[in-house]
C-alpha positions in Angstrom: -16.5 4.9 -2.8 -13.9 2.1 -4.0 -15.8 -0.1 -1.5 -18.6 -0.3 -3.5 -17.2 -1.0 -6.3 -15.4 -4.1 -4.7 -18.8 -4.7 -3.4 -20.3 -5.4 -6.2 -17.0 -6.9 -7.8 -17.4 -9.7 -5.1 -21.0 -9.7 -4.9 -21.6 -8.7 -1.3 -24.6 -8.5 0.7 -25.3 -5.4 2.1 -24.5 -6.6 5.8 -21.3 -7.9 3.8 -20.8 -4.8 2.5 -21.2 -2.4 5.9 -18.4 -4.9 7.5 -16.2 -4.7 4.4 -16.5 -1.1 4.7 -15.6 -0.9 8.5 -12.6 -3.3 7.9 -11.3 -1.4 5.1 -11.7 2.5 7.0 -11.1 1.2 10.3 -8.2 -1.8 10.3 -6.7 -1.3 6.4 -6.6 2.8 6.5 -6.4 3.8 10.0 -5.2 0.9 12.3 -2.3 -0.1 10.0 -1.7 3.5 9.4 -1.1 3.8 12.8 1.5 1.4 13.1 3.4 1.9 9.8 3.7 6.0 10.5 5.0 5.1 14.4 7.6 2.8 12.9 8.4 5.2 10.5 8.0 8.3 13.6 10.7 6.3 15.8 13.1 5.1 12.9 13.5 8.7 11.4 13.8 10.0 14.6 16.4 7.4 16.2 18.3 7.2 12.8 17.7 9.6 10.5 17.5 13.1 12.3 21.1 14.8 11.5 23.6 15.5 14.9 23.2 19.3 14.6 19.4 18.7 14.9 19.1 16.4 17.8 17.0 19.0 19.8 14.5 18.7 16.9 12.0 15.9 16.0 9.8 14.3 13.8 6.4 14.7 14.6 4.4 12.0 15.2 1.5 13.5 13.2 3.7 14.4 10.1 4.7 10.7 9.9 0.9 10.0 9.7 0.7 12.3 7.0 3.5 11.0 5.1 1.4 8.1 5.3 -1.4 9.1 4.1 0.0 10.4 1.1 1.6 7.7 0.0 -1.1 5.7 0.3 -3.5 7.4 -1.7 -2.2 6.1 -5.2 -1.4 2.2 -4.4 -5.4 2.9 -3.2 -6.6 4.2 -6.1 -4.2 1.3 -7.9 -5.6 -1.9 -6.1 -8.7 -0.3 -4.9 -10.0 1.5 -8.0 -8.4 0.5 -11.5 -7.7 -3.1 -11.0 -11.5 -3.1 -10.4 -12.9 -2.1 -14.0 -10.7 -5.3 -15.3 -11.0 -7.8 -12.4 -13.5 -10.2 -13.5 -12.5 -9.6 -17.6 -8.7 -10.0 -17.7 -7.0 -10.2 -13.8 -8.6 -12.9 -12.2 -8.2 -15.1 -15.3 -5.1 -18.1 -14.8 -3.4 -16.6 -17.9 0.4 -15.7 -17.8 -0.6 -12.0 -18.8 -3.4 -11.7 -16.1 -0.9 -12.6 -13.5 1.9 -10.0 -15.4 -0.6 -7.5 -15.1 -2.1 -7.9 -11.7 1.3 -8.1 -10.2 2.3 -5.2 -11.9 0.1 -3.4 -10.6 1.4 -4.3 -6.8 5.0 -3.7 -8.4 3.9 0.0 -9.2 1.3 0.5 -6.3 4.5 -0.3 -4.0 6.8 1.8 -5.8 4.6 4.7 -5.5 4.2 4.3 -1.7 7.9 3.7 -1.3 8.8 6.9 -3.6 6.1 9.3 -1.7 7.6 8.0 1.6 10.8 9.6 0.5 9.2 12.4 -0.4 8.1 13.1 2.1 11.1 12.7 4.3 13.1 14.2 2.3 11.0 17.9 2.7 11.8 17.8 6.3 15.2 19.7 6.4 16.4 18.2 9.9 16.6 14.7 8.8 19.6 13.4 6.6 18.9 12.3 2.9 16.5 9.6 3.6 17.9 7.5 0.3 17.4 4.4 2.9 13.8 4.1 2.0 14.7 4.0 -1.6 16.6 0.8 -0.7 13.8 -1.3 -1.3 13.1 -0.4 -4.8 15.2 -2.8 -6.4 13.4 -5.3 -4.7 10.4 -5.0 -6.8 11.4 -6.7 -9.3 12.9 -9.8 -7.8 9.0 -9.5 -6.5 7.5 -9.7 -9.3 9.7 -12.5 -11.2 9.3 -14.6 -7.9 5.8 -14.0 -7.5 4.9 -15.2 -11.6 7.6 -17.8 -10.6 5.4 -19.5 -8.1 2.2 -18.6 -10.4 0.9 -16.0 -8.0 -1.5 -13.4 -8.8 -1.4 -11.0 -6.3 -4.5 -8.8 -7.2 -6.6 -12.4 -6.4 -5.3 -12.8 -3.4 -5.8 -9.0 -2.4 -9.2 -10.2 -3.6 -9.7 -13.8 -1.9 -8.2 -11.8 1.4 -11.0 -9.1 1.3 -14.0 -11.7 0.2 -13.4 -14.3 2.8 -12.3 -11.8 5.6 -16.2 -10.8 5.6 -17.8 -14.1 5.3 
């Protein structure tokens, strides 16, 4: 559904929309999901399994499920909410537009990190996975750096999607 919104906002042709939809589903959701889930699966099994539970491990399917659950809020934030304000507000070359757009990214990344933490916290065989939360203090730094560099992350995403399907 959000792909239709992107097609309208980016003014894509039907062929470009279908290409965009395939990229979004196959690459952004599935391929990136497989890579991220595999990395987190290896990491949790190598570093977070309690020494008393070494005969057990985190299943890859669980890691993929955690990724998909964590992926949904950022998808809503970056692929749904921003669409309504993109042309009217976010795409403008104003400080407040960059601030709002970059805050959307910071919230989306923060949601992903926190939900990933919650997903792995539910497993009793793991040591507390606080390591996932260590990235959260970097998010304000990301916001400040992107604002100082006058980068609008929402515009970067839109340009990336637009030029990927041309």
